[in-house]
Short mmCIF file of the C-alpha atoms (twelve columns), coordinates in Angstrom:
data_MODEL
# 
_entry.id   MODEL 
# 
loop_
_atom_site.group_PDB 
_atom_site.id 
_atom_site.type_symbol 
_atom_site.label_atom_id 
_atom_site.label_alt_id 
_atom_site.label_comp_id 
_atom_site.label_asym_id 
_atom_site.label_seq_id 
_atom_site.Cartn_x 
_atom_site.Cartn_y 
_atom_site.Cartn_z 
_atom_site.pdbx_PDB_model_num 
ATOM 1   C CA . UNK A 1   109.195 92.218  96.188  1 
ATOM 2   C CA . UNK A 2   110.444 95.321  97.584  1 
ATOM 3   C CA . UNK A 3   108.204 98.270  97.903  1 
ATOM 4   C CA . UNK A 4   110.388 100.634 96.059  1 
ATOM 5   C CA . UNK A 5   112.138 100.789 92.712  1 
ATOM 6   C CA . UNK A 6   113.778 98.641  91.492  1 
ATOM 7   C CA . UNK A 7   110.748 96.351  91.891  1 
ATOM 8   C CA . UNK A 8   111.655 92.659  91.888  1 
ATOM 9   C CA . UNK A 9   109.775 89.353  91.595  1 
ATOM 10  C CA . UNK A 10  109.722 87.290  94.626  1 
ATOM 11  C CA . UNK A 11  110.342 83.669  93.984  1 
ATOM 12  C CA . UNK A 12  107.316 81.401  94.315  1 
ATOM 13  C CA . UNK A 13  106.983 79.937  97.797  1 
ATOM 14  C CA . UNK A 14  106.268 76.540  96.258  1 
ATOM 15  C CA . UNK A 15  107.699 74.478  93.149  1 
ATOM 16  C CA . UNK A 16  106.190 74.591  89.769  1 
ATOM 17  C CA . UNK A 17  104.625 71.227  90.116  1 
ATOM 18  C CA . UNK A 18  103.386 71.832  93.669  1 
ATOM 19  C CA . UNK A 19  99.891  72.925  92.677  1 
ATOM 20  C CA . UNK A 20  99.021  69.830  90.430  1 
ATOM 21  C CA . UNK A 21  96.514  68.745  89.691  1 
ATOM 22  C CA . UNK A 22  94.929  72.138  90.146  1 
ATOM 23  C CA . UNK A 23  97.493  74.021  88.014  1 
ATOM 24  C CA . UNK A 24  100.085 72.487  85.781  1 
ATOM 25  C CA . UNK A 25  103.725 73.495  85.793  1 
ATOM 26  C CA . UNK A 26  103.730 75.185  82.431  1 
ATOM 27  C CA . UNK A 27  100.801 77.408  83.303  1 
ATOM 28  C CA . UNK A 28  102.469 78.319  86.572  1 
ATOM 29  C CA . UNK A 29  105.757 78.973  85.013  1 
ATOM 30  C CA . UNK A 30  104.364 81.148  82.242  1 
ATOM 31  C CA . UNK A 31  102.164 83.086  84.771  1 
ATOM 32  C CA . UNK A 32  104.858 83.768  87.203  1 
ATOM 33  C CA . UNK A 33  108.248 83.772  85.290  1 
ATOM 34  C CA . UNK A 34  107.016 85.163  82.008  1 
ATOM 35  C CA . UNK A 35  103.831 87.317  82.352  1 
ATOM 36  C CA . UNK A 36  104.428 88.591  85.921  1 
ATOM 37  C CA . UNK A 37  108.191 89.002  85.390  1 
ATOM 38  C CA . UNK A 38  107.576 90.939  82.145  1 
ATOM 39  C CA . UNK A 39  105.048 93.233  84.194  1 
ATOM 40  C CA . UNK A 40  107.788 94.034  86.641  1 
ATOM 41  C CA . UNK A 41  110.227 94.826  83.915  1 
ATOM 42  C CA . UNK A 42  107.711 97.212  82.316  1 
ATOM 43  C CA . UNK A 43  106.956 98.918  85.615  1 
ATOM 44  C CA . UNK A 44  110.580 99.635  86.242  1 
ATOM 45  C CA . UNK A 45  111.001 100.963 82.794  1 
ATOM 46  C CA . UNK A 46  108.040 103.289 83.165  1 
ATOM 47  C CA . UNK A 47  108.943 104.587 86.617  1 
ATOM 48  C CA . UNK A 48  112.420 105.480 85.205  1 
ATOM 49  C CA . UNK A 49  111.090 107.233 82.193  1 
ATOM 50  C CA . UNK A 50  108.693 109.301 84.260  1 
ATOM 51  C CA . UNK A 51  111.082 110.094 87.105  1 
ATOM 52  C CA . UNK A 52  109.009 108.252 89.742  1 
ATOM 53  C CA . UNK A 53  111.551 106.081 91.331  1 
ATOM 54  C CA . UNK A 54  111.018 107.570 94.708  1 
ATOM 55  C CA . UNK A 55  107.396 106.338 95.020  1 
ATOM 56  C CA . UNK A 56  106.459 103.057 96.586  1 
ATOM 57  C CA . UNK A 57  104.190 100.601 94.777  1 
ATOM 58  C CA . UNK A 58  101.152 101.473 96.705  1 
ATOM 59  C CA . UNK A 59  101.847 105.263 96.044  1 
ATOM 60  C CA . UNK A 60  102.134 104.621 92.364  1 
ATOM 61  C CA . UNK A 61  98.701  102.970 92.541  1 
ATOM 62  C CA . UNK A 62  97.025  105.556 94.659  1 
ATOM 63  C CA . UNK A 63  98.722  108.907 93.887  1 
ATOM 64  C CA . UNK A 64  97.182  111.346 91.392  1 
ATOM 65  C CA . UNK A 65  100.234 111.437 88.994  1 
ATOM 66  C CA . UNK A 66  100.183 114.130 86.427  1 
ATOM 67  C CA . UNK A 67  100.890 112.426 83.069  1 
ATOM 68  C CA . UNK A 68  99.086  112.281 79.641  1 
ATOM 69  C CA . UNK A 69  96.141  109.933 79.814  1 
ATOM 70  C CA . UNK A 70  97.705  107.230 77.621  1 
ATOM 71  C CA . UNK A 71  100.972 107.161 79.681  1 
ATOM 72  C CA . UNK A 72  99.167  107.340 82.952  1 
ATOM 73  C CA . UNK A 73  97.028  104.315 81.986  1 
ATOM 74  C CA . UNK A 74  100.093 102.327 81.168  1 
ATOM 75  C CA . UNK A 75  101.694 103.136 84.374  1 
ATOM 76  C CA . UNK A 76  98.706  102.466 86.482  1 
ATOM 77  C CA . UNK A 77  98.124  99.124  84.747  1 
ATOM 78  C CA . UNK A 78  101.734 98.056  85.227  1 
ATOM 79  C CA . UNK A 79  101.678 98.981  88.922  1 
ATOM 80  C CA . UNK A 80  98.379  97.195  89.523  1 
ATOM 81  C CA . UNK A 81  99.448  94.128  87.637  1 
ATOM 82  C CA . UNK A 82  102.518 93.880  89.813  1 
ATOM 83  C CA . UNK A 83  100.644 94.495  92.978  1 
ATOM 84  C CA . UNK A 84  97.833  92.191  92.306  1 
ATOM 85  C CA . UNK A 85  99.966  89.293  91.175  1 
ATOM 86  C CA . UNK A 86  102.179 89.400  94.271  1 
ATOM 87  C CA . UNK A 87  99.071  89.157  96.419  1 
ATOM 88  C CA . UNK A 88  97.772  86.316  94.280  1 
ATOM 89  C CA . UNK A 89  100.934 84.198  94.310  1 
ATOM 90  C CA . UNK A 90  101.521 84.812  97.962  1 
ATOM 91  C CA . UNK A 91  97.967  83.845  98.920  1 
ATOM 92  C CA . UNK A 92  98.168  80.455  97.407  1 
ATOM 93  C CA . UNK A 93  99.396  77.324  99.386  1 
ATOM 94  C CA . UNK A 94  100.754 74.175  97.920  1 
ATOM 95  C CA . UNK A 95  98.554  72.203  100.375 1 
ATOM 96  C CA . UNK A 96  94.939  71.734  99.392  1 
ATOM 97  C CA . UNK A 97  92.100  71.403  101.892 1 
ATOM 98  C CA . UNK A 98  89.178  72.778  103.726 1 
ATOM 99  C CA . UNK A 99  89.535  76.277  105.414 1 
ATOM 100 C CA . UNK A 100 90.525  76.098  108.954 1 
ATOM 101 C CA . UNK A 101 88.530  77.887  111.703 1 
ATOM 102 C CA . UNK A 102 90.248  81.014  112.563 1 
ATOM 103 C CA . UNK A 103 89.419  84.688  113.038 1 
ATOM 104 C CA . UNK A 104 89.030  85.401  109.335 1 
ATOM 105 C CA . UNK A 105 86.952  82.342  108.613 1 
ATOM 106 C CA . UNK A 106 84.849  83.041  111.646 1 
ATOM 107 C CA . UNK A 107 84.195  86.435  110.192 1 
ATOM 108 C CA . UNK A 108 83.341  84.967  106.717 1 
ATOM 109 C CA . UNK A 109 80.784  82.532  108.329 1 
ATOM 110 C CA . UNK A 110 79.223  85.325  110.378 1 
ATOM 111 C CA . UNK A 111 78.966  87.604  107.331 1 
ATOM 112 C CA . UNK A 112 77.860  85.188  104.547 1 
ATOM 113 C CA . UNK A 113 76.275  82.429  106.681 1 
ATOM 114 C CA . UNK A 114 78.770  79.598  105.753 1 
ATOM 115 C CA . UNK A 115 81.984  78.982  103.886 1 
ATOM 116 C CA . UNK A 116 80.010  77.340  101.152 1 
ATOM 117 C CA . UNK A 117 77.760  80.487  100.737 1 
ATOM 118 C CA . UNK A 118 80.856  82.595  100.633 1 
ATOM 119 C CA . UNK A 119 82.370  80.400  97.991  1 
ATOM 120 C CA . UNK A 120 79.085  80.592  95.892  1 
ATOM 121 C CA . UNK A 121 79.179  84.562  95.942  1 
ATOM 122 C CA . UNK A 122 82.840  84.419  94.995  1 
ATOM 123 C CA . UNK A 123 82.113  82.252  92.049  1 
ATOM 124 C CA . UNK A 124 79.175  84.374  91.016  1 
ATOM 125 C CA . UNK A 125 81.448  87.459  91.114  1 
ATOM 126 C CA . UNK A 126 84.029  85.785  89.056  1 
ATOM 127 C CA . UNK A 127 81.479  84.446  86.375  1 
ATOM 128 C CA . UNK A 128 79.899  88.012  86.209  1 
ATOM 129 C CA . UNK A 129 83.154  89.677  85.258  1 
ATOM 130 C CA . UNK A 130 82.929  90.935  81.662  1 
ATOM 131 C CA . UNK A 131 86.427  90.064  80.224  1 
ATOM 132 C CA . UNK A 132 89.546  90.137  82.322  1 
ATOM 133 C CA . UNK A 133 89.776  91.215  85.989  1 
ATOM 134 C CA . UNK A 134 90.100  90.336  89.558  1 
ATOM 135 C CA . UNK A 135 87.972  89.200  92.482  1 
ATOM 136 C CA . UNK A 136 88.667  90.289  95.994  1 
ATOM 137 C CA . UNK A 137 87.790  89.912  99.633  1 
ATOM 138 C CA . UNK A 138 88.652  93.065  101.270 1 
ATOM 139 C CA . UNK A 139 88.390  94.316  104.929 1 
ATOM 140 C CA . UNK A 140 86.962  97.828  105.392 1 
ATOM 141 C CA . UNK A 141 88.235  98.906  108.764 1 
ATOM 142 C CA . UNK A 142 85.651  98.255  111.415 1 
ATOM 143 C CA . UNK A 143 82.855  97.967  108.705 1 
ATOM 144 C CA . UNK A 144 83.502  94.256  108.131 1 
ATOM 145 C CA . UNK A 145 84.495  92.406  104.958 1 
ATOM 146 C CA . UNK A 146 82.999  92.243  101.555 1 
ATOM 147 C CA . UNK A 147 83.532  90.839  97.999  1 
ATOM 148 C CA . UNK A 148 84.651  93.272  95.271  1 
ATOM 149 C CA . UNK A 149 85.592  93.046  91.562  1 
ATOM 150 C CA . UNK A 150 87.966  95.172  89.489  1 
ATOM 151 C CA . UNK A 151 88.437  95.214  85.664  1 
ATOM 152 C CA . UNK A 152 91.729  94.437  83.948  1 
ATOM 153 C CA . UNK A 153 94.570  95.249  86.299  1 
ATOM 154 C CA . UNK A 154 92.788  97.702  88.525  1 
ATOM 155 C CA . UNK A 155 93.347  97.555  92.203  1 
ATOM 156 C CA . UNK A 156 90.702  98.028  94.873  1 
ATOM 157 C CA . UNK A 157 90.792  101.381 96.705  1 
ATOM 158 C CA . UNK A 158 93.830  100.975 98.997  1 
ATOM 159 C CA . UNK A 159 92.948  104.088 100.936 1 
ATOM 160 C CA . UNK A 160 89.545  102.649 102.046 1 
ATOM 161 C CA . UNK A 161 89.982  98.864  102.200 1 
ATOM 162 C CA . UNK A 162 92.687  96.210  102.871 1 
ATOM 163 C CA . UNK A 163 92.946  93.311  100.433 1 
ATOM 164 C CA . UNK A 164 92.645  89.928  102.025 1 
ATOM 165 C CA . UNK A 165 92.268  87.554  99.081  1 
ATOM 166 C CA . UNK A 166 93.102  88.402  95.439  1 
ATOM 167 C CA . UNK A 167 91.741  86.082  92.648  1 
ATOM 168 C CA . UNK A 168 93.233  86.433  89.163  1 
ATOM 169 C CA . UNK A 169 90.455  86.114  86.524  1 
ATOM 170 C CA . UNK A 170 92.589  86.713  83.520  1 
ATOM 171 C CA . UNK A 171 92.431  83.766  81.153  1 
ATOM 172 C CA . UNK A 172 96.129  83.064  81.407  1 
ATOM 173 C CA . UNK A 173 95.466  81.961  84.969  1 
ATOM 174 C CA . UNK A 174 93.082  79.201  84.178  1 
ATOM 175 C CA . UNK A 175 92.563  78.620  80.483  1 
ATOM 176 C CA . UNK A 176 94.971  75.594  79.869  1 
ATOM 177 C CA . UNK A 177 93.577  73.687  82.897  1 
ATOM 178 C CA . UNK A 178 89.896  74.601  83.073  1 
ATOM 179 C CA . UNK A 179 89.328  76.073  79.504  1 
ATOM 180 C CA . UNK A 180 86.335  78.426  80.002  1 
ATOM 181 C CA . UNK A 181 85.039  76.898  83.213  1 
ATOM 182 C CA . UNK A 182 85.377  79.746  85.603  1 
ATOM 183 C CA . UNK A 183 83.592  77.998  88.360  1 
ATOM 184 C CA . UNK A 184 86.033  75.049  88.147  1 
ATOM 185 C CA . UNK A 185 89.046  77.405  88.345  1 
ATOM 186 C CA . UNK A 186 87.550  79.311  91.411  1 
ATOM 187 C CA . UNK A 187 86.895  76.015  93.208  1 
ATOM 188 C CA . UNK A 188 90.494  74.833  92.470  1 
ATOM 189 C CA . UNK A 189 91.960  78.203  93.709  1 
ATOM 190 C CA . UNK A 190 89.745  78.198  96.801  1 
ATOM 191 C CA . UNK A 191 91.058  74.798  97.776  1 
ATOM 192 C CA . UNK A 192 94.656  76.241  97.692  1 
ATOM 193 C CA . UNK A 193 94.129  79.431  99.609  1 
ATOM 194 C CA . UNK A 194 96.827  80.177  102.131 1 
ATOM 195 C CA . UNK A 195 94.468  80.871  105.068 1 
ATOM 196 C CA . UNK A 196 97.303  81.639  107.530 1 
ATOM 197 C CA . UNK A 197 98.514  84.375  105.199 1 
ATOM 198 C CA . UNK A 198 94.982  85.710  104.611 1 
ATOM 199 C CA . UNK A 199 94.273  85.731  108.320 1 
ATOM 200 C CA . UNK A 200 97.482  87.730  109.018 1 
ATOM 201 C CA . UNK A 201 96.213  90.357  106.563 1 
ATOM 202 C CA . UNK A 202 92.833  90.450  108.157 1 
ATOM 203 C CA . UNK A 203 94.025  90.802  111.709 1 
ATOM 204 C CA . UNK A 204 96.553  93.472  110.675 1 
ATOM 205 C CA . UNK A 205 93.577  95.345  109.062 1 
ATOM 206 C CA . UNK A 206 91.460  94.973  112.196 1 
ATOM 207 C CA . UNK A 207 94.296  96.054  114.519 1 
ATOM 208 C CA . UNK A 208 95.031  99.131  112.242 1 
ATOM 209 C CA . UNK A 209 91.396  100.225 112.416 1 
ATOM 210 C CA . UNK A 210 91.454  99.882  116.194 1 
ATOM 211 C CA . UNK A 211 94.530  102.030 116.374 1 
ATOM 212 C CA . UNK A 212 92.882  104.679 114.265 1 
ATOM 213 C CA . UNK A 213 89.795  104.770 116.528 1 
ATOM 214 C CA . UNK A 214 91.983  105.059 119.587 1 
ATOM 215 C CA . UNK A 215 93.904  107.919 118.016 1 
ATOM 216 C CA . UNK A 216 90.682  109.739 117.102 1 
ATOM 217 C CA . UNK A 217 89.346  109.261 120.549 1 
ATOM 218 C CA . UNK A 218 92.442  110.523 122.053 1 
ATOM 219 C CA . UNK A 219 92.383  113.608 119.888 1 
# 
């Protein structure tokens, strides 16, 4: 997916059957090729209508754009939906297993005590969402990592934090496989996390924070 208009859907980095038995092919096809693809179409239509084609996807999310409330809500929802889903699909691997020990998981263990304790808190956050939304693991510069939640298609504050993991808690992501068992869905998703991708995001966030500290010290 390019960062600027026209926004496009990146192909899945795995086949529709690759996530079985954790996610069936029909659910994955609908989620990516129908729901997500329609969101991209809607976003492109909105940015053309509002003459916002020069803005990047993060700018559409973070900028204070002057539009009537109803139109602004539709735009922000579409931009958030596209941004969140790209992180979600890219953050999944077709190889299930336990998290490896790397810089990110070391930080998770240091922060939460263990991987199991972290998963328990993620599950509690997911079960505590009222309605649809997202659960995140974010890095806050040199202030460490924390779990966050957002409602509907809202995005965490990109000016303040860097998303590391994004978990889709809309029913279309899990209903056909896990019905209303959110804990089972979170467990299945967690077993498929692309930890190499997540660690790259985490290291980039840490390095960016270090560069900002150096720049501030030099100034």
